[in-house]
PLY file of the C-alpha trace (Angstrom):
ply
format ascii 1.0
element vertex 75
property float x
property float y
property float z
element edge 74
property int vertex1
property int vertex2
end_header
-0.01 0.00 0.00
2.89 2.35 0.73
4.11 2.25 -2.89
0.70 3.42 -4.13
0.52 6.35 -1.71
3.56 8.06 -3.18
1.82 8.36 -6.55
-1.49 9.70 -5.21
-0.66 13.37 -5.79
0.43 12.70 -9.35
-2.69 10.65 -10.02
-4.89 13.38 -8.57
-3.19 15.98 -10.79
-3.67 13.88 -13.90
-7.32 13.22 -13.02
-7.96 16.93 -12.41
-6.36 17.87 -15.72
-8.41 15.33 -17.66
-11.66 16.30 -15.93
-11.09 20.04 -16.28
-10.10 19.69 -19.93
-13.35 17.83 -20.58
-15.39 20.60 -18.94
-13.47 23.35 -20.73
-13.78 21.66 -24.14
-17.54 21.11 -23.75
-18.02 24.71 -22.60
-15.92 26.00 -25.49
-17.91 23.88 -27.91
-21.14 25.42 -26.65
-19.60 28.89 -26.88
-18.38 28.49 -30.48
-21.55 26.73 -31.60
-23.88 29.00 -29.67
-26.70 29.16 -32.26
-26.73 25.39 -32.69
-26.76 24.83 -28.94
-29.62 27.26 -28.46
-31.68 25.59 -31.18
-30.94 22.13 -29.73
-32.02 23.21 -26.24
-35.09 24.83 -27.77
-35.98 21.55 -29.46
-35.89 19.90 -26.05
-38.69 22.19 -24.92
-36.80 24.44 -22.53
-38.65 27.73 -21.92
-35.64 30.01 -22.32
-32.99 28.16 -24.36
-30.66 31.15 -24.75
-30.58 31.66 -20.98
-29.92 28.01 -20.29
-27.20 27.90 -22.90
-25.42 30.86 -21.31
-25.75 29.23 -17.89
-24.36 25.95 -19.19
-21.39 27.74 -20.76
-20.66 29.68 -17.55
-20.98 26.58 -15.38
-18.82 24.34 -17.59
-16.03 26.85 -18.18
-16.14 28.11 -14.59
-16.12 24.62 -13.10
-13.24 23.62 -15.42
-11.19 26.53 -14.25
-12.00 25.89 -10.60
-11.01 22.24 -10.87
-7.66 23.25 -12.31
-7.18 25.69 -9.41
-8.10 22.90 -6.94
-11.09 24.76 -5.54
-13.19 21.57 -5.44
-11.33 19.50 -2.86
-12.65 16.54 -1.00
-11.66 16.48 2.62
0 1
1 2
2 3
3 4
4 5
5 6
6 7
7 8
8 9
9 10
10 11
11 12
12 13
13 14
14 15
15 16
16 17
17 18
18 19
19 20
20 21
21 22
22 23
23 24
24 25
25 26
26 27
27 28
28 29
29 30
30 31
31 32
32 33
33 34
34 35
35 36
36 37
37 38
38 39
39 40
40 41
41 42
42 43
43 44
44 45
45 46
46 47
47 48
48 49
49 50
50 51
51 52
52 53
53 54
54 55
55 56
56 57
57 58
58 59
59 60
60 61
61 62
62 63
63 64
64 65
65 66
66 67
67 68
68 69
69 70
70 71
71 72
72 73
73 74
């Protein structure tokens, strides 16, 4: 067990980088394809698709940046 513990920080860093890159890429995709995302969310029946698209972009990009900065820590 001791040999695994010395790699835990590196594994956590790699996991954070992969997870944050996923969030950032999805948020960036929504940002660059804004009109398509709004029309897709409108086809789902959301009452305000433009508002929900902006919220999704803010949440995904913001969460991606916070994960990189280690703001979401489990204690």
